[in-house]
NUKOL-10545 format. One record per residue (C-alpha): x, z, y; residue in one letter. Coordinates in Angstrom, 3 decimals. Example, Ala and Ser with C-alpha at 12.3 -4.5 7.8 and 13.67 -1.06 7.14 Angstrom:
2
        X        Z        Y code
   12.300    7.800   -4.500    A
   13.670    7.140   -1.060    S
// end
This chain:
83
        X        Z        Y code
   -8.175  -32.178   37.210    M
   -9.423  -30.528   40.549    L
   -7.364  -27.511   41.418    C
   -8.328  -25.105   43.997    K
   -6.259  -21.721   45.646    S
   -6.798  -18.373   46.326    L
   -5.226  -16.254   49.019    E
   -5.964  -12.463   49.368    F
   -4.240   -9.099   50.200    K
   -3.577   -6.828   47.697    N
   -3.612   -2.818   47.994    V
   -0.401   -2.449   50.173    D
   -1.329   -5.476   52.307    G
    1.073   -8.020   50.708    Q
   -0.611  -11.588   51.137    K
   -0.634  -12.988   47.670    I
   -1.550  -16.726   46.770    K
   -3.119  -17.973   43.415    V
   -2.441  -21.642   43.195    I
   -3.428  -24.260   40.382    N
   -6.905  -22.727   39.563    I
   -8.962  -25.439   37.533    P
  -12.530  -26.135   39.063    V
  -15.120  -26.792   36.027    L
  -18.600  -27.359   35.848    E
  -20.551  -24.492   34.612    T
  -21.505  -26.025   31.620    N
  -17.852  -26.400   30.568    S
  -17.203  -24.602   27.521    S
  -14.164  -23.523   29.109    Y
  -15.848  -22.186   31.998    Y
  -16.561  -18.705   30.794    F
  -12.974  -17.911   29.745    M
  -11.280  -19.450   32.996    I
  -13.325  -16.897   35.089    Q
  -12.488  -14.181   32.698    A
   -8.782  -14.695   32.967    R
   -8.952  -15.033   36.615    L
  -10.545  -12.026   37.314    Q
   -7.701  -10.053   35.162    I
   -5.054  -12.060   36.568    F
   -6.280  -11.289   39.930    I
   -6.899   -7.646   39.373    S
   -3.470   -7.104   38.064    F
   -1.652   -8.785   41.071    L
   -4.119   -6.653   43.335    Y
   -3.577   -3.099   41.771    Q
    0.579   -3.442   42.138    Q
    3.221   -4.715   44.698    P
    5.077   -7.921   43.710    H
    8.015   -9.444   44.887    E
    6.609  -12.673   44.503    K
    4.189  -14.075   46.872    R
    2.854  -17.128   45.331    C
    1.337  -17.438   41.524    Y
    0.457  -20.176   39.483    S
   -2.898  -19.783   37.559    F
   -1.802  -22.717   35.353    R
    1.644  -21.007   34.323    E
   -0.373  -17.714   33.500    Y
   -2.899  -19.852   31.244    L
   -0.035  -21.290   29.607    K
    1.224  -18.154   28.270    R
   -2.386  -16.778   27.404    K
   -4.308  -19.373   25.882    M
   -3.559  -21.129   22.404    S
   -1.972  -24.504   23.002    W
   -4.990  -26.433   22.065    T
   -7.114  -25.017   24.284    D
   -4.589  -25.557   27.409    Y
   -4.196  -29.210   26.368    K
   -7.809  -29.602   26.145    N
   -8.328  -28.105   29.406    L
   -5.778  -29.673   31.502    F
   -5.800  -33.012   29.627    C
   -2.313  -33.542   29.212    I
   -1.556  -37.026   27.947    K
    1.139  -37.493   25.940    E
    3.620  -40.656   26.274    F
    5.181  -42.468   23.515    K
    8.755  -42.545   24.571    D
    9.003  -41.443   27.651    N
    7.265  -44.327   28.995    A
// end
C-alpha cells in the first residue's frame, strides 16, 4: 500500500505532521470513508494545541474503523505460526 504524509501548522503555529495516509483510487469502496475521516482528523488537530508533533493516521483508523474494514483496507496478511 502506498502511503503519503501531510504537514501543516495549526491555529497556534505548531507544526503538525500526519503520516501513514493511504492513497486510494477514486473508484475504491473506501475512498469516501478515508477522505471524510482524514478531514475530521485534521480539523481536530488544527483546532487545539497538542504535545505531540507527529500523528499516525493509520493508528487513528485502527481505533475508528471496524476491524474487517481496516484489515481489507491495509491488506494485513496473517502468517501461520509466525512464518
